[in-house]
NUVEXMAR-608984 format. One record per atom (N, C-alpha, C): residue in one letter; x, y, z. Coordinates in steps of 0.02 Angstrom, whole numbers, padded with zeros to 5 digits, always signed. Layout:
N
aXYZ...
END
This chain:
204
x+00041-00060+00000x+00000+00000+00000x+00043+00063+00000x+00099+00059+00035x+00143+00117+00037x+00165+00137-00033x+00184+00089-00074x+00206+00104-00141x+00148+00125-00186x+00088+00099-00173x+00029+00121-00210x+00016+00195-00197x+00021+00214-00133x+00012+00284-00115x+00066+00327-00146x+00128+00304-00142x+00183+00342-00171x+00174+00352-00246x+00151+00299-00280x+00139+00304-00353x+00086+00357-00368x+00034+00359-00327x-00019+00409-00338x+00008+00479-00327x+00051+00488-00277x+00081+00553-00265x+00123+00575-00325x+00168+00531-00346x+00210+00548-00403x+00168+00566-00465x+00116+00527-00476x+00073+00537-00534x+00039+00605-00532x+00012+00623-00474x-00024+00686-00468x+00023+00746-00472x+00082+00741-00443x+00130+00796-00449x+00148+00807-00522x+00160+00753-00558x+00180+00759-00629x+00123+00788-00671x+00062+00765-00660x+00009+00791-00703x-00014+00861-00683x-00002+00880-00620x-00014+00949-00601x+00033+00996-00638x+00097+00977-00639x+00144+01019-00675x+00127+01023-00749x+00110+00967-00779x+00093+00967-00850x+00031+01011-00864x-00019+01005-00820x-00080+01044-00830x-00065+01119-00827x-00020+01138-00781x-00002+01209-00775x+00038+01232-00835x+00082+01190-00861x+00121+01209-00921x+00075+01220-00980x+00019+01184-00981x-00027+01188-01039x-00084+01237-01029x-00088+01268-00970x-00146+01310-00954x-00147+01373-00998x-00203+01384-01030x-00210+01441-01075x-00217+01506-01035x-00190+01559-01062x-00194+01625-01030x-00267+01643-01018x-00283+01661-00956x-00351+01682-00940x-00400+01627-00923x-00378+01564-00923x-00424+01508-00911x-00433+01499-00835x-00477+01540-00807x-00489+01538-00735x-00520+01472-00713x-00564+01444-00755x-00596+01382-00737x-00547+01325-00729x-00501+01320-00777x-00451+01267-00773x-00403+01278-00714x-00387+01340-00700x-00345+01355-00642x-00378+01330-00578x-00442+01343-00571x-00478+01319-00511x-00479+01243-00508x-00488+01211-00565x-00489+01137-00566x-00422+01109-00542x-00368+01136-00569x-00302+01111-00550x-00289+01123-00476x-00311+01180-00450x-00302+01192-00379x-00342+01142-00337x-00402+01126-00359x-00443+01076-00323x-00408+01009-00320x-00380+00987-00376x-00344+00923-00378x-00282+00926-00334x-00247+00983-00335x-00187+00990-00294x-00205+00987-00220x-00259+01019-00201x-00279+01018-00131x-00295+00946-00109x-00323+00907-00154x-00336+00837-00137x-00271+00800-00125x-00223+00810-00171x-00158+00778-00163x-00125+00799-00097x-00126+00863-00083x-00095+00888-00021x-00128+00858+00040x-00194+00851+00038x-00230+00821+00095x-00210+00748+00104x-00208+00710+00050x-00190+00639+00055x-00118+00630+00078x-00073+00669+00051x-00002+00662+00068x+00010+00685+00140x-00024+00738+00161x-00016+00761+00230x-00040+00709+00280x-00098+00678+00266x-00123+00626+00311x-00072+00568+00315x-00046+00548+00258x+00000+00492+00255x+00062+00505+00297x+00090+00564+00289x+00153+00578+00324x+00143+00597+00397x+00088+00628+00413x+00075+00641+00485x+00065+00576+00522x+00033+00527+00490x+00024+00462+00521x+00091+00427+00532x+00135+00434+00483x+00202+00404+00491x+00240+00438+00548x+00237+00504+00550x+00273+00540+00603x+00246+00522+00672x+00181+00516+00677x+00150+00503+00742x+00156+00431+00765x+00152+00384+00717x+00148+00314+00736x+00207+00271+00712x+00225+00278+00647x+00273+00232+00619x+00344+00242+00644x+00368+00305+00642x+00438+00316+00662x+00449+00300+00736x+00405+00320+00782x+00416+00301+00852x+00415+00225+00861x+00372+00190+00824x+00370+00117+00830x+00436+00086+00807x+00460+00108+00749x+00523+00080+00723x+00581+00096+00771x+00579+00155+00800x+00631+00172+00850x+00627+00125+00909x+00566+00108+00931x+00558+00063+00988x+00583-00007+00974x+00587-00024+00909x+00613-00090+00889x+00688-00087+00875x+00719-00031+00890x+00792-00027+00886x+00820-00007+00819x+00779+00019+00774x+00804+00040+00709x+00838+00108+00714x+00878+00124+00664x+00922+00182+00663x+00884+00247+00675x+00897+00279+00732x+00863+00341+00749x+00881+00396+00699x+00943+00397+00676x+00965+00447+00628x+00924+00444+00564x+00912+00383+00540x+00872+00375+00479x+00800+00400+00490x+00772+00383+00547x+00704+00404+00561x+00699+00480+00568x+00750+00511+00596x+00752+00584+00600x+00756+00615+00530x+00793+00582+00486x+00796+00606+00417x+00727+00604+00385x+00690+00550+00397x+00622+00544+00370x+00579+00602+00394x+00581+00616+00458x+00540+00669+00486x+00560+00737+00459x+00625+00748+00452x+00648+00812+00424x+00626+00820+00351x+00628+00766+00314x+00606+00769+00244x+00531+00783+00241x+00493+00757+00288x+00422+00773+00290x+00412+00848+00301x+00453+00878+00343x+00449+00950+00353x+00464+00988+00290x+00514+00966+00253x+00532+00999+00190x+00475+00992+00139x+00444+00934+00138x+00388+00924+00093x+00329+00969+00111x+00316+00975+00176x+00261+01019+00198x+00271+01090+00173x+00332+01114+00178x+00348+01181+00154x+00340+01186+00078x+00361+01134+00043x+00355+01134-00031x+00282+01133-00052x+00242+01093-00018x+00170+01091-00034x+00138+01159-00022x+00157+01191+00032x+00129+01258+00048x+00148+01309-00005x+00209+01305-00031x+00231+01351-00083x+00190+01342-00146x+00178+01279-00165x+00136+01266-00224x+00066+01292-00212x+00038+01278-00154x-00030+01301-00139x-00036+01376-00145x+00014+01412-00120x+00013+01485-00124x+00016+01508-00197x+00057+01474-00237x+00063+01493-00308x-00001+01479-00346x-00037+01426-00326x-00100+01411-00359x-00155+01460-00338x-00153+01482-00276x-00199+01534-00255x-00188+01597-00296x-00126+01615-00307x-00110+01673-00347x-00134+01665-00419x-00127+01604-00445x-00149+01590-00513x-00224+01597-00519x-00261+01569-00471x-00334+01574-00473x-00356+01647-00469x-00322+01686-00428x-00338+01758-00421x-00324+01796-00485x-00271+01774-00521x-00252+01808-00583x-00225+01755-00632x-00269+01724-00672x-00249+01667-00714x-00212+01686-00777x-00153+01714-00768x-00112+01733-00825x-00062+01677-00842x-00036+01681-00902x+00015+01632-00922x+00076+01636-00877x+00094+01697-00858x+00153+01706-00814x+00141+01672-00746x+00082+01680-00718x+00068+01648-00653x+00063+01572-00660x+00038+01549-00717x+00035+01476-00728x+00106+01448-00732x+00150+01483-00767x+00219+01461-00772x+00254+01462-00704x+00240+01514-00665x+00270+01518-00598x+00246+01461-00554x+00181+01446-00559x+00154+01390-00520x+00184+01324-00542x+00192+01315-00607x+00222+01253-00633x+00294+01246-00608x+00330+01301-00605x+00399+01299-00580x+00400+01280-00506x+00350+01305-00467x+00346+01285-00397x+00333+01210-00390x+00289+01184-00434x+00275+01112-00433x+00338+01073-00450x+00376+01098-00499x+00438+01064-00519x+00487+01061-00460x+00492+01116-00422x+00536+01116-00364x+00510+01068-00311x+00444+01068-00301x+00414+01022-00253x+00425+00949-00274x+00423+00937-00339x+00432+00868-00364x+00499+00841-00343x+00551+00882-00346x+00618+00859-00326x+00618+00840-00252x+00586+00881-00211x+00584+00868-00138x+00543+00805-00124x+00484+00802-00153x+00438+00746-00139x+00467+00681-00165x+00487+00679-00228x+00513+00617-00256x+00577+00595-00222x+00618+00644-00201x+00679+00626-00165x+00663+00590-00100x+00613+00615-00065x+00594+00582-00002x+00563+00513-00016x+00518+00509-00064x+00486+00444-00078x+00539+00392-00098x+00586+00412-00139x+00640+00367-00159x+00680+00344-00097x+00696+00392-00054x+00735+00377+00006x+00697+00328+00051x+00633+00341+00062x+00593+00297+00105x+00589+00227+00076x+00576+00223+00011x+00570+00157-00021x+00636+00119-00019x+00690+00155-00025x+00756+00122-00026x+00779+00100+00044x+00767+00142+00095x+00799+00130+00159x+00751+00112+00216x+00685+00123+00206x+00639+00111+00262x+00591+00053+00248x+00571+00045+00186x+00522-00007+00173x+00548-00076+00190x+00612-00087+00181x+00641-00151+00200x+00636-00164+00275x+00643-00110+00314x+00636-00116+00387x+00565-00137+00404x+00517-00105+00373x+00447-00122+00386x+00431-00193+00364x+00460-00213+00308x+00448-00281+00284x+00477-00333+00331x+00532-00316+00364x+00564-00364+00409x+00523-00378+00472x+00476-00334+00488x+00435-00344+00548x+00361-00349+00532x+00345-00365+00470x+00275-00366+00449x+00233-00418+00485x+00265-00470+00513x+00227-00521+00550x+00222-00505+00624x+00253-00451+00645x+00249-00430+00715x+00177-00408+00729x+00146-00437+00780x+00076-00422+00794x+00065-00349+00813x+00113-00320+00849x+00108-00250+00866x+00112-00206+00804x+00154-00227+00757x+00160-00189+00694x+00095-00194+00654x+00065-00253+00652x+00001-00261+00617x-00052-00215+00647x-00053-00211+00713x-00101-00167+00746x-00087-00094+00729x-00022-00078+00726x-00003-00009+00711x-00026+00013+00642x-00021-00031+00593x-00039-00012+00525x-00111+00010+00520x-00154-00015+00565x-00224+00007+00564x-00231+00080+00581x-00183+00106+00619x-00186+00177+00638x-00166+00222+00580x-00137+00193+00528x-00116+00233+00470x-00173+00243+00421x-00229+00208+00432x-00285+00213+00385x-00323+00279+00394x-00359+00300+00342x-00401+00360+00349x-00449+00353+00407x-00469+00409+00434x-00508+00410+00496x-00580+00387+00485x-00608+00395+00426x-00678+00377+00414x-00685+00336+00351x-00742+00304+00343x-00756+00265+00283x-00756+00310+00221x-00784+00370+00228x-00785+00416+00172x-00715+00436+00151x-00672+00451+00200x-00603+00468+00184x-00567+00409+00151x-00580+00349+00176x-00549+00290+00147x-00571+00280+00075x-00635+00290+00062x-00662+00282-00006x-00631+00332-00054x-00627+00395-00033x-00596+00445-00076x-00523+00431-00088x-00488+00406-00036x-00417+00389-00045x-00409+00332-00094x-00452+00281-00090x-00448+00225-00137x-00462+00248-00208x-00511+00292-00217x-00526+00317-00284x-00466+00356-00311x-00434+00395-00269x-00375+00433-00289x-00317+00387-00308x-00306+00335-00268x-00251+00289-00283x-00260+00254-00350x-00322+00241-00370x-00335+00204-00432x-00334+00249-00494x-00345+00313-00485x-00354+00359-00541x-00289+00367-00580x-00284+00333-00637x-00224+00336-00678x-00171+00286-00659x-00188+00241-00612x-00138+00191-00589x-00125+00139-00644x-00064+00112-00643x-00046+00058-00688x-00066-00009-00660x-00057-00060-00698x-00078-00127-00677x-00040-00151-00615x+00023-00132-00610x+00062-00152-00550x+00031-00124-00487x+00013-00060-00488x-00018-00029-00430x-00087-00057-00416x-00126-00068-00469x-00193-00095-00460x-00190-00165-00431x-00142-00205-00454x-00134-00273-00427x-00115-00271-00353x-00071-00225-00335x-00051-00218-00265x-00110-00196-00222x-00151-00152-00249x-00209-00129-00212x-00259-00186-00202x-00270-00226-00254x-00316-00282-00248x-00290-00333-00198x-00224-00340-00193x-00195-00387-00145x-00204-00363-00073x-00208-00297-00064x-00213-00269+00003x-00284-00260+00027x-00329-00245-00020x-00399-00232-00003x-00443-00275-00049x-00490-00313-00021x-00533-00355-00064x-00566-00315-00119x-00566-00343-00179x-00592-00307-00237x-00665-00284-00228x-00709-00325-00199x-00778-00300-00189x-00781-00239-00144x-00738-00237-00093x-00737-00179-00048x-00715-00117-00086x-00662-00124-00126x-00638-00067-00165x-00693-00043-00213x-00726-00090-00246x-00778-00072-00295x-00836-00035-00262x-00860-00060-00206x-00916-00028-00173x-00897+00041-00147x-00840+00046-00114x-00820+00110-00086x-00808+00163-00139x-00773+00145-00192x-00758+00195-00243x-00818+00213-00285x-00865+00167-00294x-00923+00182-00335x-00978+00219-00298x-00989+00201-00235x-01046+00227-00199x-01029+00276-00143x-00967+00277-00120x-00950+00318-00063x-00902+00375-00081x-00860+00364-00131x-00809+00414-00149x-00838+00469-00194x-00892+00498-00172x-00926+00547-00214x-00884+00611-00223x-00851+00632-00169x-00812+00693-00174x-00758+00687-00227x-00721+00632-00224x-00666+00624-00273x-00695+00619-00344x-00747+00578-00353x-00774+00569-00420x-00805+00633-00447x-00833+00674-00404x-00865+00736-00427x-00816+00793-00437x-00769+00801-00390x-00727+00861-00390x-00658+00852-00421x-00629+00792-00413x-00559+00784-00433x-00550+00743-00497x-00583+00687-00502x-00574+00644-00560x-00584+00680-00626x-00635+00724-00632x-00645+00759-00696x-00586+00803-00716x-00546+00825-00668x-00488+00868-00684x-00440+00832-00730x-00434+00766-00722x-00383+00729-00759x-00410+00692-00820x-00474+00701-00835x-00501+00668-00894x-00484+00707-00957
END
């Protein structure tokens, strides 16, 4: 699931930048759409990383894993938070004044954020996922992973819809292995109304 989430993050960052590069001068409607999709990405990524900071890193530290590495993870989360905020501010400016210059400036902010975000995701996948895999049968770890889930059924449904939107077969297969297919189908079709109404149309 961690890699499914990471793939969705990378995908949305990339298509946000592309959408901004292609945004026509004066297209206020499209600017608002892109901002809506970005806000969804920021919300999903913030939940994911706050859950790791609150639950995952302290747990791994309690199991004797490298404190320095875990501190690096937390520091990178801080850098990502700042990068996301910079993009959000640039998108607010674009919506207020949807010029080509502001679209280009926002795209440049996304490009800078992409370096920060992808650098962290690569680092986590390279150096931390193996640690988590080594304790995946630990009963305390299994219980902990439940705390990383969205707080409500509606939030979970919207997250699942987001993860699938534009996903490749590798990610879809991993998602099906983690969550029963009927559950995914019901949640994304009948519960994920916010994502299907507000965000999915942005990328069609």
